[in-house]
DOKOLZA-419927 format. One record per atom (N, C-alpha, C): x, y, z; residue in three letters. Coordinates in steps of 0.05 Angstrom, whole numbers, padded with zeros to 5 digits, always signed. Each point is the difference from the previous one (the first is absolute). Example, Ala and Ser with C-alpha at 12.3 -4.5 7.8 and 13.67 -1.06 7.14 Angstrom:
2
+00264-00114+00156Ala;-00018+00024+00000Ala;+00018+00024+00000Ala;-00007+00021-00014Ser;+00016+00024+00001Ser;-00015+00022+00014Ser;
END
This chain:
273
-00535-00313-00205Unk;+00025+00001+00015Unk;+00016-00025-00005Unk;+00026+00002+00003Unk;+00017-00023-00005Unk;-00004-00022+00020Unk;+00002-00025-00009Unk;+00000-00022+00019Unk;+00026-00001+00014Unk;+00000-00003+00026Unk;+00024+00002+00016Unk;+00015-00027+00002Unk;-00011-00021-00012Unk;+00012-00027+00003Unk;+00027-00003-00013Unk;+00005+00013-00023Unk;+00024-00005-00016Unk;+00023+00019+00006Unk;-00004+00018+00018Unk;+00020+00021+00004Unk;+00018-00004+00024Unk;+00026+00006-00003Unk;+00018-00001+00022Unk;-00003+00024+00018Unk;-00009+00022-00012Unk;-00004+00025+00015Unk;-00026+00013-00008Unk;-00017+00006+00019Unk;-00024+00016-00003Unk;+00000+00021+00021Unk;-00002+00025-00008Unk;+00001+00022+00020Unk;-00019+00021-00007Unk;-00010+00014+00020Unk;-00019+00022-00004Unk;+00008+00023+00018Unk;+00001+00023-00012Unk;+00007+00025+00015Unk;-00022+00020-00004Unk;-00009+00012+00022Unk;-00017+00023-00001Unk;+00015+00025+00008Unk;-00012+00023-00001Unk;+00013+00025+00008Unk;+00029+00001-00011Unk;+00001+00005-00026Unk;+00026-00002-00014Unk;+00018+00024+00001Unk;-00008+00021+00014Unk;+00015+00025+00000Unk;+00029-00005+00009Unk;+00004-00013+00023Unk;+00027-00005+00010Unk;+00015-00019-00018Unk;-00014-00020-00011Unk;+00014-00019-00018Unk;+00011+00013-00025Unk;-00016+00018-00012Unk;+00009+00014-00024Unk;+00024+00017+00007Unk;-00001+00014+00023Unk;+00023+00016+00008Unk;+00025-00016+00004Unk;-00003-00024+00012Unk;+00023-00018+00004Unk;+00012-00008-00027Unk;-00017-00008-00019Unk;+00010-00009-00026Unk;+00013+00023-00015Unk;-00011+00024+00001Unk;+00011+00023-00014Unk;+00027+00007+00012Unk;+00003-00004+00027Unk;+00025+00007+00013Unk;+00024-00017-00009Unk;-00005-00024-00010Unk;+00022-00017-00009Unk;+00000-00003-00030Unk;-00016+00015-00014Unk;-00003-00003-00029Unk;+00021+00017-00015Unk;+00026-00005+00005Unk;+00021+00014-00014Unk;+00012-00018-00022Unk;-00009-00025-00001Unk;+00008-00018-00022Unk;-00025-00013-00011Unk;+00002-00010-00024Unk;-00024-00011-00013Unk;-00011-00025+00013Unk;+00018-00018+00009Unk;-00008-00026+00010Unk;+00005-00003+00030Unk;-00017-00017+00012Unk;+00003-00005+00029Unk;-00002-00031+00004Unk;+00015-00010+00019Unk;-00002-00028+00008Unk;-00020-00002+00023Unk;-00019-00017-00002Unk;-00021-00002+00020Unk;+00003-00027+00015Unk;+00001+00002+00026Unk;+00002-00023+00018Unk;-00026-00002+00015Unk;-00012-00024+00000Unk;-00024-00005+00016Unk;+00007-00021+00021Unk;-00002+00007+00025Unk;+00005-00019+00022Unk;-00023+00003+00020Unk;+00001-00016+00022Unk;-00020+00001+00020Unk;-00002+00027+00014Unk;+00021+00016-00003Unk;+00001+00026+00013Unk;-00014+00022-00017Unk;-00005-00007-00026Unk;-00012+00020-00018Unk;+00015+00002-00026Unk;-00001+00023-00013Unk;+00013+00005-00025Unk;+00023+00019+00003Unk;+00022-00006-00014Unk;+00023+00019-00001Unk;+00006+00004-00030Unk;+00002+00025-00008Unk;+00008+00007-00027Unk;+00027+00014+00001Unk;+00020-00010-00016Unk;+00027+00010+00002Unk;+00009+00010-00028Unk;+00013+00023+00000Unk;+00010+00012-00024Unk;+00030+00005+00005Unk;+00016-00005-00021Unk;+00029+00003+00002Unk;+00011+00017-00023Unk;+00020+00016+00005Unk;+00012+00016-00021Unk;+00031-00002+00001Unk;+00011-00009-00022Unk;+00029-00001-00003Unk;+00015-00016+00021Unk;-00014-00018+00013Unk;+00012-00017+00021Unk;+00013+00017+00023Unk;-00009+00025+00003Unk;+00011+00016+00021Unk;-00022+00014+00016Unk;-00025-00005-00007Unk;-00022+00012+00013Unk;-00024-00019-00001Unk;-00014-00002+00022Unk;-00023-00019+00001Unk;-00022+00012+00017Unk;-00024-00003-00009Unk;-00023+00010+00016Unk;-00022-00022+00001Unk;-00012-00002+00023Unk;-00022-00020+00004Unk;-00023+00013+00014Unk;-00024-00008-00009Unk;-00025+00008+00014Unk;-00012-00025+00012Unk;-00006+00001+00026Unk;-00010-00022+00015Unk;-00030+00005+00006Unk;-00017-00018-00009Unk;-00029+00002+00006Unk;-00006-00024+00018Unk;-00004+00005+00025Unk;-00004-00021+00020Unk;-00026-00015-00005Unk;-00001-00025+00009Unk;-00023-00017-00005Unk;-00026+00012+00012Unk;+00003+00014+00023Unk;-00024+00010+00013Unk;-00012+00025-00015Unk;+00014+00010-00020Unk;-00011+00022-00016Unk;-00020-00010-00020Unk;+00002-00026-00007Unk;-00017-00012-00021Unk;-00027-00008+00013Unk;-00021+00003-00016Unk;-00026-00010+00008Unk;-00001-00030-00005Unk;+00013-00010-00021Unk;+00003-00028-00006Unk;+00029-00005-00007Unk;+00013-00021+00011Unk;+00027-00007-00007Unk;+00002-00030+00002Unk;-00005-00014-00023Unk;+00000-00029-00001Unk;+00025-00008-00016Unk;+00020-00011+00014Unk;+00025-00008-00012Unk;+00005-00029+00005Unk;+00001-00016-00022Unk;+00004-00029+00003Unk;+00029-00007+00004Unk;+00018+00016-00012Unk;+00029-00003+00003Unk;+00014+00026-00007Unk;+00025+00003+00010Unk;+00015+00024-00006Unk;+00003+00003-00030Unk;-00003+00025-00010Unk;+00003+00005-00029Unk;+00020+00023-00004Unk;+00012+00000-00023Unk;+00018+00021-00008Unk;-00002+00004-00030Unk;-00003+00024-00010Unk;-00003+00006-00028Unk;+00007+00029-00005Unk;+00006+00007-00025Unk;+00005+00027-00007Unk;-00022+00011-00017Unk;-00008+00025+00005Unk;-00022+00013-00015Unk;+00009+00027-00009Unk;-00015+00011-00019Unk;+00005+00028-00009Unk;-00014+00019+00020Unk;+00016+00012+00017Unk;-00011+00018+00020Unk;-00012+00025-00012Unk;+00012+00010-00022Unk;-00011+00023-00014Unk;-00029-00004-00007Unk;-00006-00023-00012Unk;-00027-00006-00009Unk;-00019-00002+00024Unk;+00008-00014+00021Unk;-00017-00003+00024Unk;-00007+00027+00012Unk;+00020+00017+00003Unk;-00005+00027+00011Unk;-00018+00016-00018Unk;+00005-00002-00027Unk;-00016+00015-00019Unk;-00030-00009+00002Unk;-00004-00026+00002Unk;-00027-00011+00003Unk;-00014+00012+00024Unk;+00014-00001+00023Unk;-00012+00010+00025Unk;-00005+00030-00001Unk;+00019+00015-00013Unk;-00003+00029-00001Unk;-00023+00009-00017Unk;-00010-00017-00017Unk;-00025+00007-00015Unk;-00023+00005+00019Unk;+00002-00012+00024Unk;-00022+00002+00020Unk;+00009+00018+00023Unk;+00022+00014-00004Unk;+00012+00015+00023Unk;-00019+00021+00012Unk;-00014+00014-00016Unk;-00018+00021+00011Unk;-00020-00012+00019Unk;-00011-00023-00008Unk;-00020-00013+00018Unk;+00014-00014+00023Unk;+00023-00012-00004Unk;+00015-00012+00022Unk;+00008+00021+00020Unk;+00007+00023-00009Unk;+00010+00021+00018Unk;-00023+00013+00016Unk;-00024+00000-00011Unk;-00022+00013+00013Unk;-00020-00019+00013Unk;-00004-00023-00014Unk;-00019-00020+00011Unk;+00014-00027-00001Unk;+00021-00003+00016Unk;+00018-00023-00003Unk;-00015-00026+00002Unk;-00019-00002+00018Unk;-00013-00026+00005Unk;-00018-00009-00023Unk;-00005+00018-00019Unk;-00018-00008-00022Unk;+00015-00014-00022Unk;+00026-00002+00001Unk;+00016-00013-00020Unk;+00015-00023+00014Unk;-00002-00024-00011Unk;+00014-00023+00011Unk;+00017-00014-00022Unk;+00021-00012+00009Unk;+00019-00014-00018Unk;+00001-00029+00007Unk;-00004-00017-00021Unk;+00002-00029+00003Unk;+00023-00010-00016Unk;+00017-00017+00012Unk;+00023-00012-00014Unk;-00003-00030-00001Unk;+00007-00011-00023Unk;-00001-00029-00004Unk;+00025-00009-00014Unk;+00014-00020+00011Unk;+00025-00009-00012Unk;+00000-00031+00001Unk;+00003-00012-00024Unk;-00003-00029-00001Unk;+00027-00015+00003Unk;+00022+00015-00005Unk;+00026-00013+00002Unk;+00018+00007-00023Unk;+00024-00012+00000Unk;+00021+00006-00020Unk;-00012-00001-00029Unk;+00007+00021-00015Unk;-00008+00000-00028Unk;-00028+00012-00004Unk;-00015+00004+00021Unk;-00027+00011-00002Unk;+00000+00030+00006Unk;-00019+00014-00012Unk;-00001+00029+00006Unk;-00011+00005+00028Unk;+00004+00025+00009Unk;-00013+00010+00024Unk;-00026+00013-00009Unk;-00023-00012+00008Unk;-00026+00011-00007Unk;-00008+00020+00020Unk;-00009+00023-00009Unk;-00008+00022+00018Unk;-00028+00009-00007Unk;-00017+00001+00021Unk;-00027+00011-00003Unk;-00001+00025+00018Unk;-00008+00022-00012Unk;-00004+00024+00015Unk;-00030+00005-00001Unk;-00012+00000+00024Unk;-00029+00003+00002Unk;-00008+00027+00012Unk;-00017+00014-00013Unk;-00009+00026+00010Unk;-00031+00001-00003Unk;-00013+00000+00023Unk;-00029+00002+00000Unk;-00013-00020-00019Unk;+00010-00025+00001Unk;-00012-00021-00016Unk;+00011-00002-00028Unk;+00015+00020-00009Unk;+00011-00001-00027Unk;+00029-00012+00002Unk;+00005-00020-00016Unk;+00026-00015+00002Unk;+00017+00006-00025Unk;+00025+00007+00006Unk;+00021+00003-00021Unk;+00019-00023+00003Unk;+00004-00015-00022Unk;+00015-00025+00001Unk;+00027+00005-00015Unk;+00022-00004+00014Unk;+00027+00003-00012Unk;+00015-00026+00003Unk;+00019-00005-00018Unk;+00017-00023+00001Unk;+00029+00008-00004Unk;+00017-00004+00020Unk;+00028+00008-00002Unk;+00017-00025-00005Unk;+00017+00001-00020Unk;+00018-00022-00004Unk;+00019-00002+00023Unk;+00008-00024+00008Unk;+00020-00003+00021Unk;+00024-00014-00012Unk;+00023+00005+00012Unk;+00025-00012-00009Unk;+00015-00012+00024Unk;+00019-00017-00006Unk;+00017-00010+00021Unk;+00020+00022+00007Unk;+00001+00008+00025Unk;+00017+00024+00006Unk;+00030-00007+00000Unk;+00016+00021-00006Unk;+00028-00003+00004Unk;+00007-00001+00030Unk;+00023-00011+00006Unk;+00008-00001+00028Unk;+00005+00028+00010Unk;-00011+00006+00024Unk;+00004+00026+00012Unk;+00024-00001+00019Unk;+00013+00023+00003Unk;+00021+00002+00020Unk;-00011-00002+00028Unk;+00015-00012+00018Unk;-00010-00003+00027Unk;+00009+00024+00017Unk;-00015+00022-00003Unk;+00006+00024+00016Unk;-00012-00004+00028Unk;+00016+00003+00020Unk;-00010+00000+00027Unk;+00022+00011+00018Unk;-00008+00009+00023Unk;+00019+00010+00020Unk;+00001-00019+00023Unk;+00024-00012+00005Unk;+00004-00017+00023Unk;+00000+00018+00025Unk;-00016-00007+00020Unk;-00002+00017+00024Unk;+00027+00007+00012Unk;+00019-00019+00000Unk;+00026+00005+00012Unk;+00017+00020-00016Unk;-00008+00004-00026Unk;+00015+00019-00017Unk;-00012+00027-00002Unk;-00024+00004+00012Unk;-00013+00026-00001Unk;+00014+00020+00019Unk;+00010+00022-00011Unk;+00015+00019+00017Unk;-00017+00025+00006Unk;-00020+00005-00017Unk;-00017+00024+00005Unk;-00030-00007-00005Unk;-00017+00010+00018Unk;-00028-00004-00004Unk;-00015+00025+00010Unk;-00016+00011-00018Unk;-00015+00024+00006Unk;-00030-00005-00007Unk;-00018+00004+00019Unk;-00028-00003-00005Unk;-00013+00027+00003Unk;-00014+00010-00021Unk;-00010+00027+00002Unk;-00027+00002-00015Unk;-00014+00021+00007Unk;-00025+00006-00014Unk;+00006+00010-00028Unk;-00016-00008-00020Unk;+00008+00005-00027Unk;+00000+00030-00008Unk;-00016+00016+00015Unk;-00001+00028-00008Unk;+00027+00014+00003Unk;+00017-00011+00018Unk;+00026+00012+00004Unk;+00018-00003-00025Unk;-00003-00023-00014Unk;+00017-00004-00024Unk;-00013+00010-00025Unk;-00027+00001+00000Unk;-00015+00006-00025Unk;+00009+00025-00014Unk;+00000+00022+00015Unk;+00007+00026-00012Unk;+00029+00001-00008Unk;+00017-00011+00018Unk;+00029+00002-00005Unk;+00008-00016-00025Unk;-00009-00024-00002Unk;+00008-00017-00023Unk;-00012+00010-00026Unk;-00024+00011+00001Unk;-00013+00010-00024Unk;+00014+00025-00011Unk;+00016+00013+00017Unk;+00013+00025-00008Unk;+00030-00004-00006Unk;+00008-00025-00003Unk;+00028-00005-00005Unk;+00009+00012-00027Unk;+00024+00008-00003Unk;+00011+00011-00024Unk;+00001-00022-00022Unk;-00017+00002-00019Unk;-00003-00022-00020Unk;+00024+00000-00020Unk;+00017+00021+00001Unk;+00023+00000-00017Unk;+00024-00015+00012Unk;-00004-00009+00025Unk;+00021-00016+00013Unk;-00004-00029-00008Unk;+00022-00013-00006Unk;-00001-00029-00007Unk;-00003-00017+00025Unk;+00012+00010+00022Unk;+00001-00017+00024Unk;-00012+00015+00024Unk;-00008-00016+00019Unk;-00009+00010+00026Unk;+00017-00013+00021Unk;+00011+00015+00018Unk;+00017-00010+00021Unk;-00015+00000+00026Unk;+00001-00023+00014Unk;-00014-00003+00025Unk;+00021-00004+00023Unk;-00001+00018+00019Unk;+00018-00002+00023Unk;-00017-00005+00025Unk;+00006-00021+00015Unk;-00013-00006+00025Unk;+00022-00004+00021Unk;-00005+00012+00023Unk;+00022+00000+00021Unk;-00012+00002+00028Unk;+00013-00012+00020Unk;-00010+00002+00027Unk;+00007+00028+00012Unk;+00015+00016-00015Unk;+00007+00027+00010Unk;-00006+00020-00023Unk;+00000+00026+00006Unk;-00007+00020-00021Unk;+00017-00004-00025Unk;-00012+00003-00023Unk;-00027+00011-00006Unk;-00023-00021+00001Unk;+00005-00024+00009Unk;-00019-00021+00004Unk;-00012-00011-00026Unk;-00016+00016-00014Unk;-00015-00009-00023Unk;+00000+00021-00022Unk;+00016-00005-00021Unk;+00004+00021-00020Unk;-00002-00012-00028Unk;-00014+00014-00018Unk;-00003-00007-00028Unk;+00013+00021-00016Unk;+00017-00008-00019Unk;+00015+00019-00017Unk;-00003-00006-00029Unk;+00000+00021-00016Unk;+00000-00003-00029Unk;+00021+00020-00012Unk;+00009-00006-00024Unk;+00019+00018-00014Unk;-00009+00002-00029Unk;-00013+00023-00007Unk;-00010+00004-00027Unk;+00007+00027-00010Unk;-00016+00010-00019Unk;+00006+00026-00012Unk;-00003+00022+00020Unk;-00016-00004+00020Unk;-00004+00021+00021Unk;+00022-00001+00021Unk;+00019-00018-00004Unk;+00022-00003+00020Unk;-00005-00022+00020Unk;+00016-00001+00020Unk;-00003-00021+00020Unk;-00021+00009+00021Unk;-00018-00018+00005Unk;-00022+00006+00019Unk;-00001-00021+00022Unk;+00001+00009+00025Unk;-00002-00018+00023Unk;-00027+00006+00015Unk;-00015-00021+00005Unk;-00024+00002+00015Unk;+00002-00017+00025Unk;-00002+00013+00024Unk;+00002-00015+00025Unk;-00028-00005+00011Unk;-00006-00025+00006Unk;-00026-00007+00012Unk;+00003-00003+00030Unk;-00021+00007+00015Unk;+00001-00004+00029Unk;+00002-00030+00006Unk;+00015-00007+00021Unk;+00002-00028+00007Unk;-00017-00007+00025Unk;-00010+00021+00013Unk;-00015-00004+00025Unk;-00026+00016+00001Unk;-00010+00007-00023Unk;-00025+00016-00001Unk;-00024-00018+00005Unk;-00024+00012+00001Unk;-00024-00015+00005Unk;-00008-00017-00023Unk;+00010+00005-00024Unk;-00006-00016-00023Unk;+00019-00024-00004Unk;+00020-00002+00018Unk;+00019-00022+00000Unk;-00007-00019+00022Unk;-00008-00024-00007Unk;-00008-00021+00020Unk;+00024-00015+00011Unk;+00021-00003-00016Unk;+00023-00015+00009Unk;+00025+00008-00016Unk;+00022+00004+00014Unk;+00025+00008-00013Unk;+00022-00016+00013Unk;+00010-00020-00015Unk;+00021-00017+00010Unk;+00023+00000-00019Unk;+00022+00012+00008Unk;+00024+00000-00017Unk;+00024-00011+00016Unk;+00012-00021-00010Unk;+00022-00012+00015Unk;+00027+00013-00008Unk;+00002+00010-00024Unk;+00024+00013-00009Unk;-00006+00019-00023Unk;+00019+00018-00005Unk;-00004+00019-00022Unk;+00005-00013-00026Unk;-00020+00002-00018Unk;+00002-00011-00027Unk;-00008+00020-00021Unk;+00013+00000-00022Unk;-00006+00017-00022Unk;-00001-00017-00025Unk;-00023+00000-00014Unk;-00003-00016-00025Unk;-00013+00017-00021Unk;+00006-00005-00025Unk;-00012+00014-00022Unk;-00017-00019-00017Unk;-00022+00011-00010Unk;-00020-00016-00016Unk;-00008+00016-00024Unk;-00006-00014-00021Unk;-00010+00014-00024Unk;-00027+00013+00006Unk;-00002+00025-00007Unk;-00026+00014+00004Unk;-00022-00013-00016Unk;+00007-00012-00023Unk;-00021-00013-00017Unk;-00010-00025+00014Unk;+00014-00011+00019Unk;-00009-00023+00016Unk;-00016+00009+00024Unk;+00006+00023+00010Unk;-00014+00011+00024Unk;-00028+00010-00008Unk;-00002+00011-00024Unk;-00025+00013-00008Unk;-00024-00019+00001Unk;+00001-00025-00010Unk;-00023-00017+00002Unk;-00008-00006+00029Unk;+00019-00001+00018Unk;-00006-00005+00028Unk;-00015+00024+00012Unk;+00003+00023-00011Unk;-00013+00024+00011Unk;-00030-00002-00005Unk;-00009-00014-00022Unk;-00028-00001-00006Unk;-00016-00013+00022Unk;+00012-00018+00015Unk;-00015-00014+00021Unk;-00006+00018+00024Unk;+00014+00022+00002Unk;-00005+00018+00023Unk;-00028+00011+00000Unk;-00012+00003-00023Unk;-00027+00012-00002Unk;-00022-00017+00012Unk;+00005-00027+00002Unk;-00021-00017+00011Unk;+00008-00013+00026Unk;+00024+00005+00010Unk;+00009-00014+00024Unk;-00004+00018+00025Unk;-00001-00014+00023Unk;-00003+00014+00025Unk;+00028+00004+00014Unk;+00015-00022-00002Unk;+00027+00001+00012Unk;+00020-00013-00019Unk;+00025+00007+00004Unk;+00021-00013-00016Unk;+00024-00007+00018Unk;+00010-00024-00004Unk;+00024-00009+00014Unk;+00023+00001-00020Unk;+00021+00014+00007Unk;+00023+00002-00017Unk;+00023-00014+00013Unk;+00013-00019-00014Unk;+00022-00015+00012Unk;+00023-00002-00020Unk;+00024-00001+00010Unk;+00024-00006-00016Unk;+00017-00021+00014Unk;+00015-00015-00016Unk;+00017-00020+00012Unk;+00029+00007-00004Unk;+00018-00019+00007Unk;+00029+00005-00001Unk;+00010+00004-00028Unk;-00015-00009-00020Unk;+00008+00003-00028Unk;-00013+00024-00013Unk;-00017+00015+00015Unk;-00013+00023-00011Unk;-00027-00005-00014Unk;-00009-00026+00001Unk;-00026-00006-00012Unk;-00021+00015+00015Unk;-00017+00014-00015Unk;-00021+00018+00012Unk;-00027-00013-00003Unk;-00015+00000+00022Unk;-00027-00012+00000Unk;-00020+00021+00009Unk;-00021+00004-00016Unk;-00024+00015+00009Unk;-00022-00020+00004Unk;-00012+00000+00024Unk;-00024-00016+00004Unk;-00023+00018+00008Unk;-00021+00001-00016Unk;-00022+00017+00004Unk;-00024-00015+00012Unk;-00013+00011+00020Unk;-00024-00012+00011Unk;-00024+00016-00011Unk;-00018-00015-00013Unk;-00023+00012-00013Unk;-00025-00012+00012Unk;-00018+00017+00011Unk;-00025-00009+00012Unk;-00023+00002-00019Unk;-00016-00020-00002Unk;-00024+00001-00016Unk;-00022+00014+00016Unk;-00022+00007-00014Unk;-00022+00014+00013Unk;-00012-00018+00022Unk;+00003-00026-00003Unk;-00011-00019+00020Unk;+00019-00004+00024Unk;+00024+00012-00002Unk;+00018-00003+00022Unk;+00021-00022-00003Unk;-00001-00015-00023Unk;+00020-00020-00005Unk;+00026+00014-00008Unk;+00022-00015+00003Unk;+00027+00012-00006Unk;+00012-00015-00024Unk;+00009+00015-00020Unk;+00015-00010-00022Unk;+00028+00013+00001Unk;+00018-00012-00015Unk;+00028+00010+00000Unk;+00011+00003-00028Unk;+00016+00021-00003Unk;+00016+00003-00024Unk;+00030+00000+00009Unk;+00016-00015-00014Unk;+00028-00001+00008Unk;+00018+00005-00024Unk;+00019+00018+00003Unk;+00020+00006-00020Unk;+00028-00007+00010Unk;+00016-00013-00017Unk;+00028-00004+00005Unk;+00016+00014-00022Unk;+00020+00016+00008Unk;+00016+00015-00019Unk;+00029-00004+00006Unk;+00015-00010-00020Unk;+00029-00004+00003Unk;+00015+00027-00001Unk;+00021+00003+00015Unk;+00015+00025-00001Unk;+00018+00001-00025Unk;+00007+00024-00008Unk;+00020+00004-00020Unk;+00028-00002+00013Unk;+00015-00020-00007Unk;+00025-00006+00014Unk;+00020+00023-00005Unk;+00002+00009-00025Unk;+00018+00022-00007Unk;-00018+00023-00009Unk;-00004+00021+00017Unk;-00017+00022-00008Unk;+00008+00013-00027Unk;+00025-00002-00008Unk;+00009+00012-00025Unk;-00012-00015-00024Unk;-00011-00024+00006Unk;-00012-00015-00022Unk;-00031+00001+00001Unk;-00010+00022+00012Unk;-00029+00003+00003Unk;-00015+00001-00026Unk;+00014+00007-00021Unk;-00014+00001-00026Unk;-00005-00028-00011Unk;
END
């Protein structure tokens, strides 16, 4: 085993099922920026400076989390997910028999990965790079105009059945009817889907004003992947139409991880292409 003395970050994860699902949910780009802080690990992926997704793995999820100082580096997320998925059948059925060890020495050094299964160790080394600056996507509380918290099964079927020939998806939220409506316009024509705003699967529905914003369906699709592993989702929009999905994901041990997506609106729907 690696000596822990030279490393800025040493971490160990058991029961990797939830972790693999988290990483796969944000794996719509090749590279991810990894942040290590006292709160745990955050991996962030960005696309075209108009969409950003982050997976948060809280410190209490780790069996070992030894961090000497905050670290930031970029890794090839495709390769990391591919490595873990080689063990997916065992992770999915006997999650506790597979553990992941991470070692990072600092700038310019690779991220060393040990995957241990029943005493057999697979050793991987991922090159790291200095990350590009990421956009500061966030919603200021005073600018949030709509917030909906709901059980994921309410959105899962609806979003998975969206007309894929439509370039855009339109989201309407309102304090009065129709309250919560998703619309597409594709080869099948214009389709409106109205979601209940006060059903048993809706935990919270707060709309201050009627807003209608359009988003590229190609940006919404990656966010849909997280529905399969999440328990709840918080959907928020601000005065500029910035859309946020925040997913709460519970591990088998009862710990909570988060996936967060930010999606910029299409300012002129006629330019959706």
